[in-house]
CHARMM internal coordinates of N, CA and C (Angstrom, degrees):
IC EDIT
DIST 1 N 1 CA 1.5455
DIST 1 CA 1 C 1.5098
ANGL 1 N 1 CA 1 C 109.11
DIST 1 C 2 N 1.2940
ANGL 1 CA 1 C 2 N 118.29
DIHE 1 N 1 CA 1 C 2 N -38.41
DIST 2 N 2 CA 1.3911
ANGL 1 C 2 N 2 CA 119.33
DIHE 1 CA 1 C 2 N 2 CA -178.14
DIST 2 CA 2 C 1.5469
ANGL 2 N 2 CA 2 C 112.30
DIHE 1 C 2 N 2 CA 2 C -62.77
DIST 2 C 3 N 1.2988
ANGL 2 CA 2 C 3 N 113.60
DIHE 2 N 2 CA 2 C 3 N -41.99
DIST 3 N 3 CA 1.5173
ANGL 2 C 3 N 3 CA 120.68
DIHE 2 CA 2 C 3 N 3 CA 179.81
DIST 3 CA 3 C 1.4924
ANGL 3 N 3 CA 3 C 107.83
DIHE 2 C 3 N 3 CA 3 C -64.84
DIST 3 C 4 N 1.4021
ANGL 3 CA 3 C 4 N 119.91
DIHE 3 N 3 CA 3 C 4 N -45.85
DIST 4 N 4 CA 1.3940
ANGL 3 C 4 N 4 CA 121.52
DIHE 3 CA 3 C 4 N 4 CA 178.14
DIST 4 CA 4 C 1.4675
ANGL 4 N 4 CA 4 C 111.77
DIHE 3 C 4 N 4 CA 4 C -58.27
DIST 4 C 5 N 1.3385
ANGL 4 CA 4 C 5 N 124.67
DIHE 4 N 4 CA 4 C 5 N -43.62
DIST 5 N 5 CA 1.5040
ANGL 4 C 5 N 5 CA 127.63
DIHE 4 CA 4 C 5 N 5 CA 176.70
DIST 5 CA 5 C 1.4300
ANGL 5 N 5 CA 5 C 105.40
DIHE 4 C 5 N 5 CA 5 C -61.40
DIST 5 C 6 N 1.3758
ANGL 5 CA 5 C 6 N 122.30
DIHE 5 N 5 CA 5 C 6 N -41.48
DIST 6 N 6 CA 1.4678
ANGL 5 C 6 N 6 CA 123.00
DIHE 5 CA 5 C 6 N 6 CA -176.76
DIST 6 CA 6 C 1.4116
ANGL 6 N 6 CA 6 C 112.45
DIHE 5 C 6 N 6 CA 6 C -60.91
DIST 6 C 7 N 1.3040
ANGL 6 CA 6 C 7 N 120.97
DIHE 6 N 6 CA 6 C 7 N -46.58
DIST 7 N 7 CA 1.4421
ANGL 6 C 7 N 7 CA 120.57
DIHE 6 CA 6 C 7 N 7 CA -178.39
DIST 7 CA 7 C 1.4761
ANGL 7 N 7 CA 7 C 116.14
DIHE 6 C 7 N 7 CA 7 C -86.66
DIST 7 C 8 N 1.4586
ANGL 7 CA 7 C 8 N 118.11
DIHE 7 N 7 CA 7 C 8 N -12.82
DIST 8 N 8 CA 1.3370
ANGL 7 C 8 N 8 CA 122.55
DIHE 7 CA 7 C 8 N 8 CA 179.99
DIST 8 CA 8 C 1.5923
ANGL 8 N 8 CA 8 C 113.28
DIHE 7 C 8 N 8 CA 8 C 100.90
DIST 8 C 9 N 1.2695
ANGL 8 CA 8 C 9 N 117.44
DIHE 8 N 8 CA 8 C 9 N 127.05
DIST 9 N 9 CA 1.4231
ANGL 8 C 9 N 9 CA 121.95
DIHE 8 CA 8 C 9 N 9 CA -175.20
DIST 9 CA 9 C 1.5181
ANGL 9 N 9 CA 9 C 111.65
DIHE 8 C 9 N 9 CA 9 C -62.69
DIST 9 C 10 N 1.3606
ANGL 9 CA 9 C 10 N 118.04
DIHE 9 N 9 CA 9 C 10 N -34.50
DIST 10 N 10 CA 1.4515
ANGL 9 C 10 N 10 CA 117.91
DIHE 9 CA 9 C 10 N 10 CA -179.09
DIST 10 CA 10 C 1.4627
ANGL 10 N 10 CA 10 C 113.29
DIHE 9 C 10 N 10 CA 10 C -65.09
DIST 10 C 11 N 1.4441
ANGL 10 CA 10 C 11 N 110.98
DIHE 10 N 10 CA 10 C 11 N -36.16
DIST 11 N 11 CA 1.5165
ANGL 10 C 11 N 11 CA 117.40
DIHE 10 CA 10 C 11 N 11 CA 175.70
DIST 11 CA 11 C 1.4314
ANGL 11 N 11 CA 11 C 111.52
DIHE 10 C 11 N 11 CA 11 C -64.97
DIST 11 C 12 N 1.4176
ANGL 11 CA 11 C 12 N 115.74
DIHE 11 N 11 CA 11 C 12 N -44.69
DIST 12 N 12 CA 1.5204
ANGL 11 C 12 N 12 CA 114.63
DIHE 11 CA 11 C 12 N 12 CA 177.45
DIST 12 CA 12 C 1.5181
ANGL 12 N 12 CA 12 C 109.22
DIHE 11 C 12 N 12 CA 12 C -57.06
DIST 12 C 13 N 1.3040
ANGL 12 CA 12 C 13 N 119.99
DIHE 12 N 12 CA 12 C 13 N -46.31
DIST 13 N 13 CA 1.3998
ANGL 12 C 13 N 13 CA 120.39
DIHE 12 CA 12 C 13 N 13 CA -175.90
DIST 13 CA 13 C 1.5286
ANGL 13 N 13 CA 13 C 113.98
DIHE 12 C 13 N 13 CA 13 C -63.77
DIST 13 C 14 N 1.3006
ANGL 13 CA 13 C 14 N 113.14
DIHE 13 N 13 CA 13 C 14 N -34.78
DIST 14 N 14 CA 1.5436
ANGL 13 C 14 N 14 CA 119.31
DIHE 13 CA 13 C 14 N 14 CA 174.65
DIST 14 CA 14 C 1.4888
ANGL 14 N 14 CA 14 C 112.32
DIHE 13 C 14 N 14 CA 14 C -63.00
DIST 14 C 15 N 1.3030
ANGL 14 CA 14 C 15 N 114.65
DIHE 14 N 14 CA 14 C 15 N -42.14
DIST 15 N 15 CA 1.4659
ANGL 14 C 15 N 15 CA 119.87
DIHE 14 CA 14 C 15 N 15 CA -179.80
DIST 15 CA 15 C 1.5455
ANGL 15 N 15 CA 15 C 112.01
DIHE 14 C 15 N 15 CA 15 C -68.87
DIST 15 C 16 N 1.3388
ANGL 15 CA 15 C 16 N 114.18
DIHE 15 N 15 CA 15 C 16 N -39.49
DIST 16 N 16 CA 1.5194
ANGL 15 C 16 N 16 CA 119.78
DIHE 15 CA 15 C 16 N 16 CA 178.53
DIST 16 CA 16 C 1.6094
ANGL 16 N 16 CA 16 C 107.05
DIHE 15 C 16 N 16 CA 16 C -60.56
DIST 16 C 17 N 1.3930
ANGL 16 CA 16 C 17 N 116.93
DIHE 16 N 16 CA 16 C 17 N -38.48
DIST 17 N 17 CA 1.4588
ANGL 16 C 17 N 17 CA 120.16
DIHE 16 CA 16 C 17 N 17 CA -178.63
DIST 17 CA 17 C 1.5616
ANGL 17 N 17 CA 17 C 106.59
DIHE 16 C 17 N 17 CA 17 C -67.88
DIST 17 C 18 N 1.3312
ANGL 17 CA 17 C 18 N 121.83
DIHE 17 N 17 CA 17 C 18 N -32.36
DIST 18 N 18 CA 1.4230
ANGL 17 C 18 N 18 CA 123.41
DIHE 17 CA 17 C 18 N 18 CA 176.99
DIST 18 CA 18 C 1.5778
ANGL 18 N 18 CA 18 C 109.21
DIHE 17 C 18 N 18 CA 18 C -68.43
DIST 18 C 19 N 1.1906
ANGL 18 CA 18 C 19 N 117.13
DIHE 18 N 18 CA 18 C 19 N -40.00
DIST 19 N 19 CA 1.4276
ANGL 18 C 19 N 19 CA 120.32
DIHE 18 CA 18 C 19 N 19 CA -176.31
DIST 19 CA 19 C 1.6256
ANGL 19 N 19 CA 19 C 109.56
DIHE 18 C 19 N 19 CA 19 C -75.67
DIST 19 C 20 N 1.4084
ANGL 19 CA 19 C 20 N 117.63
DIHE 19 N 19 CA 19 C 20 N -31.61
DIST 20 N 20 CA 1.3279
ANGL 19 C 20 N 20 CA 122.54
DIHE 19 CA 19 C 20 N 20 CA 174.69
DIST 20 CA 20 C 1.6032
ANGL 20 N 20 CA 20 C 112.99
DIHE 19 C 20 N 20 CA 20 C -64.25
DIST 20 C 21 N 1.2903
ANGL 20 CA 20 C 21 N 111.06
DIHE 20 N 20 CA 20 C 21 N -30.29
DIST 21 N 21 CA 1.5546
ANGL 20 C 21 N 21 CA 119.44
DIHE 20 CA 20 C 21 N 21 CA -176.31
DIST 21 CA 21 C 1.5065
ANGL 21 N 21 CA 21 C 111.84
DIHE 20 C 21 N 21 CA 21 C -80.51
DIST 21 C 22 N 1.2707
ANGL 21 CA 21 C 22 N 116.59
DIHE 21 N 21 CA 21 C 22 N -10.60
DIST 22 N 22 CA 1.4566
ANGL 21 C 22 N 22 CA 118.57
DIHE 21 CA 21 C 22 N 22 CA 171.64
DIST 22 CA 22 C 1.4780
ANGL 22 N 22 CA 22 C 119.94
DIHE 21 C 22 N 22 CA 22 C -57.24
DIST 22 C 23 N 1.2636
ANGL 22 CA 22 C 23 N 118.51
DIHE 22 N 22 CA 22 C 23 N 119.60
DIST 23 N 23 CA 1.5420
ANGL 22 C 23 N 23 CA 113.26
DIHE 22 CA 22 C 23 N 23 CA -172.98
DIST 23 CA 23 C 1.5323
ANGL 23 N 23 CA 23 C 112.32
DIHE 22 C 23 N 23 CA 23 C -64.40
DIST 23 C 24 N 1.2798
ANGL 23 CA 23 C 24 N 120.24
DIHE 23 N 23 CA 23 C 24 N -19.91
DIST 24 N 24 CA 1.3984
ANGL 23 C 24 N 24 CA 121.96
DIHE 23 CA 23 C 24 N 24 CA -177.29
DIST 24 CA 24 C 1.5459
ANGL 24 N 24 CA 24 C 114.64
DIHE 23 C 24 N 24 CA 24 C -97.07
DIST 24 C 25 N 1.3283
ANGL 24 CA 24 C 25 N 114.40
DIHE 24 N 24 CA 24 C 25 N 3.84
DIST 25 N 25 CA 1.4312
ANGL 24 C 25 N 25 CA 122.32
DIHE 24 CA 24 C 25 N 25 CA -177.17
DIST 25 CA 25 C 1.5007
ANGL 25 N 25 CA 25 C 112.95
DIHE 24 C 25 N 25 CA 25 C -100.58
DIST 25 C 26 N 1.3012
ANGL 25 CA 25 C 26 N 116.14
DIHE 25 N 25 CA 25 C 26 N -174.66
DIST 26 N 26 CA 1.4030
ANGL 25 C 26 N 26 CA 126.06
DIHE 25 CA 25 C 26 N 26 CA 178.38
DIST 26 CA 26 C 1.5172
ANGL 26 N 26 CA 26 C 113.23
DIHE 25 C 26 N 26 CA 26 C -115.34
DIST 26 C 27 N 1.4018
ANGL 26 CA 26 C 27 N 114.02
DIHE 26 N 26 CA 26 C 27 N 92.57
DIST 27 N 27 CA 1.5331
ANGL 26 C 27 N 27 CA 116.72
DIHE 26 CA 26 C 27 N 27 CA -177.08
DIST 27 CA 27 C 1.5244
ANGL 27 N 27 CA 27 C 115.46
DIHE 26 C 27 N 27 CA 27 C -50.94
DIST 27 C 28 N 1.2989
ANGL 27 CA 27 C 28 N 117.13
DIHE 27 N 27 CA 27 C 28 N -30.77
DIST 28 N 28 CA 1.4207
ANGL 27 C 28 N 28 CA 117.75
DIHE 27 CA 27 C 28 N 28 CA -179.22
DIST 28 CA 28 C 1.4886
ANGL 28 N 28 CA 28 C 116.36
DIHE 27 C 28 N 28 CA 28 C -67.72
DIST 28 C 29 N 1.3642
ANGL 28 CA 28 C 29 N 111.59
DIHE 28 N 28 CA 28 C 29 N -34.72
DIST 29 N 29 CA 1.4872
ANGL 28 C 29 N 29 CA 118.97
DIHE 28 CA 28 C 29 N 29 CA 174.41
DIST 29 CA 29 C 1.4863
ANGL 29 N 29 CA 29 C 111.02
DIHE 28 C 29 N 29 CA 29 C -60.15
DIST 29 C 30 N 1.3229
ANGL 29 CA 29 C 30 N 118.31
DIHE 29 N 29 CA 29 C 30 N -37.71
DIST 30 N 30 CA 1.4345
ANGL 29 C 30 N 30 CA 122.82
DIHE 29 CA 29 C 30 N 30 CA -175.03
DIST 30 CA 30 C 1.4661
ANGL 30 N 30 CA 30 C 119.16
DIHE 29 C 30 N 30 CA 30 C -90.65
DIST 30 C 31 N 1.3577
ANGL 30 CA 30 C 31 N 115.94
DIHE 30 N 30 CA 30 C 31 N 9.29
DIST 31 N 31 CA 1.4977
ANGL 30 C 31 N 31 CA 119.12
DIHE 30 CA 30 C 31 N 31 CA 177.68
DIST 31 CA 31 C 1.5203
ANGL 31 N 31 CA 31 C 106.83
DIHE 30 C 31 N 31 CA 31 C -75.79
DIST 31 C 32 N 1.3739
ANGL 31 CA 31 C 32 N 116.00
DIHE 31 N 31 CA 31 C 32 N 127.55
DIST 32 N 32 CA 1.3948
ANGL 31 C 32 N 32 CA 119.33
DIHE 31 CA 31 C 32 N 32 CA 178.66
DIST 32 CA 32 C 1.4750
ANGL 32 N 32 CA 32 C 111.77
DIHE 31 C 32 N 32 CA 32 C -61.84
DIST 32 C 33 N 1.3678
ANGL 32 CA 32 C 33 N 118.18
DIHE 32 N 32 CA 32 C 33 N 149.16
DIST 33 N 33 CA 1.4764
ANGL 32 C 33 N 33 CA 125.79
DIHE 32 CA 32 C 33 N 33 CA 172.79
DIST 33 CA 33 C 1.4913
ANGL 33 N 33 CA 33 C 105.55
DIHE 32 C 33 N 33 CA 33 C -68.03
DIST 33 C 34 N 1.3423
ANGL 33 CA 33 C 34 N 114.31
DIHE 33 N 33 CA 33 C 34 N 151.81
DIST 34 N 34 CA 1.4925
ANGL 33 C 34 N 34 CA 119.49
DIHE 33 CA 33 C 34 N 34 CA 174.33
DIST 34 CA 34 C 1.5387
ANGL 34 N 34 CA 34 C 115.39
DIHE 33 C 34 N 34 CA 34 C -52.32
DIST 34 C 35 N 1.3213
ANGL 34 CA 34 C 35 N 118.93
DIHE 34 N 34 CA 34 C 35 N -40.93
DIST 35 N 35 CA 1.4180
ANGL 34 C 35 N 35 CA 117.84
DIHE 34 CA 34 C 35 N 35 CA 175.49
DIST 35 CA 35 C 1.4212
ANGL 35 N 35 CA 35 C 115.67
DIHE 34 C 35 N 35 CA 35 C -65.65
DIST 35 C 36 N 1.2930
ANGL 35 CA 35 C 36 N 122.15
DIHE 35 N 35 CA 35 C 36 N -33.95
DIST 36 N 36 CA 1.4862
ANGL 35 C 36 N 36 CA 124.55
DIHE 35 CA 35 C 36 N 36 CA 174.72
DIST 36 CA 36 C 1.4457
ANGL 36 N 36 CA 36 C 108.95
DIHE 35 C 36 N 36 CA 36 C -60.28
DIST 36 C 37 N 1.4159
ANGL 36 CA 36 C 37 N 112.46
DIHE 36 N 36 CA 36 C 37 N -50.45
DIST 37 N 37 CA 1.4473
ANGL 36 C 37 N 37 CA 114.69
DIHE 36 CA 36 C 37 N 37 CA -177.69
DIST 37 CA 37 C 1.6420
ANGL 37 N 37 CA 37 C 114.67
DIHE 36 C 37 N 37 CA 37 C -60.53
DIST 37 C 38 N 1.3142
ANGL 37 CA 37 C 38 N 114.69
DIHE 37 N 37 CA 37 C 38 N -39.05
DIST 38 N 38 CA 1.4038
ANGL 37 C 38 N 38 CA 119.76
DIHE 37 CA 37 C 38 N 38 CA -177.89
DIST 38 CA 38 C 1.4542
ANGL 38 N 38 CA 38 C 109.49
DIHE 37 C 38 N 38 CA 38 C -67.85
DIST 38 C 39 N 1.3656
ANGL 38 CA 38 C 39 N 120.41
DIHE 38 N 38 CA 38 C 39 N -46.86
DIST 39 N 39 CA 1.3736
ANGL 38 C 39 N 39 CA 119.14
DIHE 38 CA 38 C 39 N 39 CA 176.40
DIST 39 CA 39 C 1.6419
ANGL 39 N 39 CA 39 C 116.24
DIHE 38 C 39 N 39 CA 39 C -64.43
DIST 39 C 40 N 1.2866
ANGL 39 CA 39 C 40 N 115.70
DIHE 39 N 39 CA 39 C 40 N -37.47
DIST 40 N 40 CA 1.3874
ANGL 39 C 40 N 40 CA 120.35
DIHE 39 CA 39 C 40 N 40 CA 174.45
DIST 40 CA 40 C 1.4836
ANGL 40 N 40 CA 40 C 115.65
DIHE 39 C 40 N 40 CA 40 C -59.28
DIST 40 C 41 N 1.3442
ANGL 40 CA 40 C 41 N 111.71
DIHE 40 N 40 CA 40 C 41 N -40.46
DIST 41 N 41 CA 1.5215
ANGL 40 C 41 N 41 CA 121.04
DIHE 40 CA 40 C 41 N 41 CA -178.75
DIST 41 CA 41 C 1.4861
ANGL 41 N 41 CA 41 C 108.41
DIHE 40 C 41 N 41 CA 41 C -66.75
DIST 41 C 42 N 1.4005
ANGL 41 CA 41 C 42 N 113.83
DIHE 41 N 41 CA 41 C 42 N -41.52
DIST 42 N 42 CA 1.4752
ANGL 41 C 42 N 42 CA 112.07
DIHE 41 CA 41 C 42 N 42 CA -177.26
DIST 42 CA 42 C 1.5566
ANGL 42 N 42 CA 42 C 116.51
DIHE 41 C 42 N 42 CA 42 C -89.40
DIST 42 C 43 N 1.2668
ANGL 42 CA 42 C 43 N 116.32
DIHE 42 N 42 CA 42 C 43 N 1.59
DIST 43 N 43 CA 1.4504
ANGL 42 C 43 N 43 CA 119.83
DIHE 42 CA 42 C 43 N 43 CA -177.54
DIST 43 CA 43 C 1.5692
ANGL 43 N 43 CA 43 C 109.99
DIHE 42 C 43 N 43 CA 43 C 75.41
DIST 43 C 44 N 1.2772
ANGL 43 CA 43 C 44 N 120.04
DIHE 43 N 43 CA 43 C 44 N 25.07
DIST 44 N 44 CA 1.4332
ANGL 43 C 44 N 44 CA 126.95
DIHE 43 CA 43 C 44 N 44 CA 177.31
DIST 44 CA 44 C 1.5097
ANGL 44 N 44 CA 44 C 114.44
DIHE 43 C 44 N 44 CA 44 C -83.54
DIST 44 C 45 N 1.2331
ANGL 44 CA 44 C 45 N 115.79
DIHE 44 N 44 CA 44 C 45 N -176.87
DIST 45 N 45 CA 1.5049
ANGL 44 C 45 N 45 CA 123.21
DIHE 44 CA 44 C 45 N 45 CA 175.63
DIST 45 CA 45 C 1.5461
ANGL 45 N 45 CA 45 C 110.05
DIHE 44 C 45 N 45 CA 45 C -144.39
DIST 45 C 46 N 1.3265
ANGL 45 CA 45 C 46 N 112.14
DIHE 45 N 45 CA 45 C 46 N 165.35
DIST 46 N 46 CA 1.5103
ANGL 45 C 46 N 46 CA 118.47
DIHE 45 CA 45 C 46 N 46 CA 176.50
DIST 46 CA 46 C 1.5123
ANGL 46 N 46 CA 46 C 109.54
DIHE 45 C 46 N 46 CA 46 C -63.20
DIST 46 C 47 N 1.5142
ANGL 46 CA 46 C 47 N 111.99
DIHE 46 N 46 CA 46 C 47 N -43.01
DIST 47 N 47 CA 1.4160
ANGL 46 C 47 N 47 CA 116.63
DIHE 46 CA 46 C 47 N 47 CA -178.68
DIST 47 CA 47 C 1.5875
ANGL 47 N 47 CA 47 C 113.62
DIHE 46 C 47 N 47 CA 47 C -59.51
DIST 47 C 48 N 1.2965
ANGL 47 CA 47 C 48 N 117.99
DIHE 47 N 47 CA 47 C 48 N -25.74
DIST 48 N 48 CA 1.4813
ANGL 47 C 48 N 48 CA 118.02
DIHE 47 CA 47 C 48 N 48 CA -176.48
DIST 48 CA 48 C 1.5219
ANGL 48 N 48 CA 48 C 106.88
DIHE 47 C 48 N 48 CA 48 C -76.09
DIST 48 C 49 N 1.3270
ANGL 48 CA 48 C 49 N 122.56
DIHE 48 N 48 CA 48 C 49 N -12.98
DIST 49 N 49 CA 1.3933
ANGL 48 C 49 N 49 CA 120.82
DIHE 48 CA 48 C 49 N 49 CA -179.80
DIST 49 CA 49 C 1.5397
ANGL 49 N 49 CA 49 C 115.77
DIHE 48 C 49 N 49 CA 49 C -76.96
DIST 49 C 50 N 1.3741
ANGL 49 CA 49 C 50 N 116.83
DIHE 49 N 49 CA 49 C 50 N -20.44
DIST 50 N 50 CA 1.3458
ANGL 49 C 50 N 50 CA 122.96
DIHE 49 CA 49 C 50 N 50 CA -173.91
DIST 50 CA 50 C 1.4018
ANGL 50 N 50 CA 50 C 116.21
DIHE 49 C 50 N 50 CA 50 C -103.64
END
COOR INIT
IC SEED 1 N 1 CA 1 C
IC BUILD
């Protein structure tokens, strides 16, 4: 969670989308959790939750 906050949740979500697009991967595995989506959309962070 610290590393995700450090690089930015929008960047984490963007990279997850890239991994999901890999034809040899499992797109379901790379679907962001609702909390990650919500925080990325609002510009929040995991640190801000605590």
